[in-house]
Every structure is written in structure tokens, then in C-alpha cells.
C-alpha beads as a LAMMPS data file, in Angstrom:
LAMMPS data file: protein, C-alpha beads

96 atoms
95 bonds

1 atom types
1 bond types

-500.0 500.0 xlo xhi
-500.0 500.0 ylo yhi
-500.0 500.0 zlo zhi

Masses

1 110.0

Atoms # bond

1 1 1 334.073 -429.376 -357.508
2 1 1 334.521 -428.143 -353.258
3 1 1 331.661 -430.710 -353.131
4 1 1 332.722 -433.328 -354.698
5 1 1 336.770 -432.466 -352.845
6 1 1 334.707 -433.063 -349.427
7 1 1 332.077 -435.749 -350.368
8 1 1 335.207 -437.938 -350.890
9 1 1 336.615 -436.640 -347.881
10 1 1 334.017 -438.258 -345.565
11 1 1 333.664 -440.976 -347.877
12 1 1 337.328 -441.698 -347.272
13 1 1 337.429 -441.059 -343.979
14 1 1 335.360 -443.562 -343.402
15 1 1 336.893 -446.258 -345.298
16 1 1 340.317 -445.546 -343.741
17 1 1 338.445 -445.532 -339.848
18 1 1 336.827 -448.212 -341.587
19 1 1 338.917 -450.520 -342.281
20 1 1 341.432 -449.598 -338.534
21 1 1 338.179 -449.881 -336.673
22 1 1 337.982 -454.480 -338.504
23 1 1 341.498 -454.624 -337.830
24 1 1 341.466 -454.227 -334.093
25 1 1 338.085 -455.894 -334.277
26 1 1 340.238 -459.120 -336.261
27 1 1 342.834 -458.562 -333.432
28 1 1 341.136 -460.111 -330.258
29 1 1 340.263 -463.518 -329.878
30 1 1 337.448 -465.038 -330.813
31 1 1 335.046 -466.775 -332.615
32 1 1 333.368 -466.328 -335.692
33 1 1 329.462 -466.752 -333.732
34 1 1 327.040 -469.635 -335.469
35 1 1 324.307 -466.231 -336.169
36 1 1 326.928 -464.426 -338.768
37 1 1 328.084 -468.366 -340.368
38 1 1 324.082 -469.306 -340.839
39 1 1 323.664 -466.014 -342.854
40 1 1 326.665 -466.155 -344.304
41 1 1 325.687 -469.506 -345.943
42 1 1 322.245 -469.103 -346.438
43 1 1 323.096 -466.426 -348.694
44 1 1 325.665 -468.202 -350.616
45 1 1 323.097 -471.280 -351.169
46 1 1 320.398 -467.853 -351.763
47 1 1 322.612 -467.196 -354.436
48 1 1 323.885 -470.270 -355.583
49 1 1 327.364 -469.848 -355.575
50 1 1 328.534 -473.724 -354.386
51 1 1 331.677 -473.201 -355.188
52 1 1 331.897 -471.145 -351.642
53 1 1 330.172 -473.548 -348.434
54 1 1 333.666 -473.574 -347.858
55 1 1 335.006 -471.960 -343.964
56 1 1 338.026 -470.545 -345.525
57 1 1 335.330 -468.341 -347.106
58 1 1 333.040 -467.817 -345.008
59 1 1 335.741 -466.846 -342.491
60 1 1 336.671 -464.657 -345.884
61 1 1 333.641 -463.463 -346.482
62 1 1 332.826 -462.677 -342.658
63 1 1 336.731 -460.315 -342.588
64 1 1 334.103 -458.314 -345.824
65 1 1 331.378 -457.602 -344.193
66 1 1 333.346 -455.896 -340.439
67 1 1 335.268 -453.908 -342.464
68 1 1 331.700 -452.982 -344.438
69 1 1 330.258 -452.887 -341.112
70 1 1 333.046 -451.178 -339.650
71 1 1 333.381 -448.397 -342.884
72 1 1 329.322 -447.668 -342.387
73 1 1 329.900 -447.467 -338.767
74 1 1 332.324 -444.771 -339.166
75 1 1 330.255 -443.398 -341.275
76 1 1 327.069 -442.388 -339.623
77 1 1 329.298 -441.415 -336.648
78 1 1 331.269 -438.593 -338.967
79 1 1 327.794 -438.215 -341.067
80 1 1 326.896 -437.212 -336.962
81 1 1 329.838 -435.350 -336.032
82 1 1 329.784 -433.190 -338.961
83 1 1 325.872 -432.417 -338.420
84 1 1 326.387 -431.215 -335.226
85 1 1 328.920 -429.025 -336.424
86 1 1 327.596 -426.951 -339.121
87 1 1 324.282 -427.713 -335.654
88 1 1 326.731 -425.441 -332.680
89 1 1 328.904 -422.553 -335.352
90 1 1 324.828 -421.725 -337.322
91 1 1 324.512 -421.601 -333.526
92 1 1 327.175 -419.354 -332.922
93 1 1 326.668 -417.354 -335.557
94 1 1 323.032 -415.879 -334.927
95 1 1 323.976 -415.377 -331.337
96 1 1 324.679 -411.451 -330.002

Bonds

1 1 1 2
2 1 2 3
3 1 3 4
4 1 4 5
5 1 5 6
6 1 6 7
7 1 7 8
8 1 8 9
9 1 9 10
10 1 10 11
11 1 11 12
12 1 12 13
13 1 13 14
14 1 14 15
15 1 15 16
16 1 16 17
17 1 17 18
18 1 18 19
19 1 19 20
20 1 20 21
21 1 21 22
22 1 22 23
23 1 23 24
24 1 24 25
25 1 25 26
26 1 26 27
27 1 27 28
28 1 28 29
29 1 29 30
30 1 30 31
31 1 31 32
32 1 32 33
33 1 33 34
34 1 34 35
35 1 35 36
36 1 36 37
37 1 37 38
38 1 38 39
39 1 39 40
40 1 40 41
41 1 41 42
42 1 42 43
43 1 43 44
44 1 44 45
45 1 45 46
46 1 46 47
47 1 47 48
48 1 48 49
49 1 49 50
50 1 50 51
51 1 51 52
52 1 52 53
53 1 53 54
54 1 54 55
55 1 55 56
56 1 56 57
57 1 57 58
58 1 58 59
59 1 59 60
60 1 60 61
61 1 61 62
62 1 62 63
63 1 63 64
64 1 64 65
65 1 65 66
66 1 66 67
67 1 67 68
68 1 68 69
69 1 69 70
70 1 70 71
71 1 71 72
72 1 72 73
73 1 73 74
74 1 74 75
75 1 75 76
76 1 76 77
77 1 77 78
78 1 78 79
79 1 79 80
80 1 80 81
81 1 81 82
82 1 82 83
83 1 83 84
84 1 84 85
85 1 85 86
86 1 86 87
87 1 87 88
88 1 88 89
89 1 89 90
90 1 90 91
91 1 91 92
92 1 92 93
93 1 93 94
94 1 94 95
95 1 95 96
């Protein structure tokens, strides 16, 4: 139960941190890169979901991808920080 709560807390922190990071990135003035637009259009064509092939839906999918990418980035940073923290604590316990 304790381990499940620990995992749930880490996932929650990664999702909330990713949401905040994605909000910051979305507030910056920029154009959607052409590679992202082309990639989303290719994914839509591959799945056969032609009703999503308009500009508004592609922008929405791009924002969803940004939230997922930011959450994954925060999750990796969080995992790295926890791993380094555990190593530091273990090293200090071993030292006399």
C-alpha cells in the first residue's frame, strides 16, 4: 500500500508539473513547427480519421502532445532526482 501511494504521488507530481510546464510553453508566442503539423497530419491519415484533418483539430492535438511530452519530461527529471537522492542517502549511511 505504501509503495502504491508513493507511485501515485510521483505520477500526480509529474502530471501536475507537466500541465504547468505545458501552460508556460503554450503561453509563449510561436508558430507550430511544420514538422509537427506534417507529423500529426500523417498520423491522422494512417489511422483513417479524416474528420480530424482540419486546422483546429490539429492545433488541439498539438497541445495534447505538448502536455504529454512535458509530463514525460517532468517524470524523467523527478525519477532522476529520486534516484540521485537515494544514492546520496545510501552513501551517507555507509560513511562512518
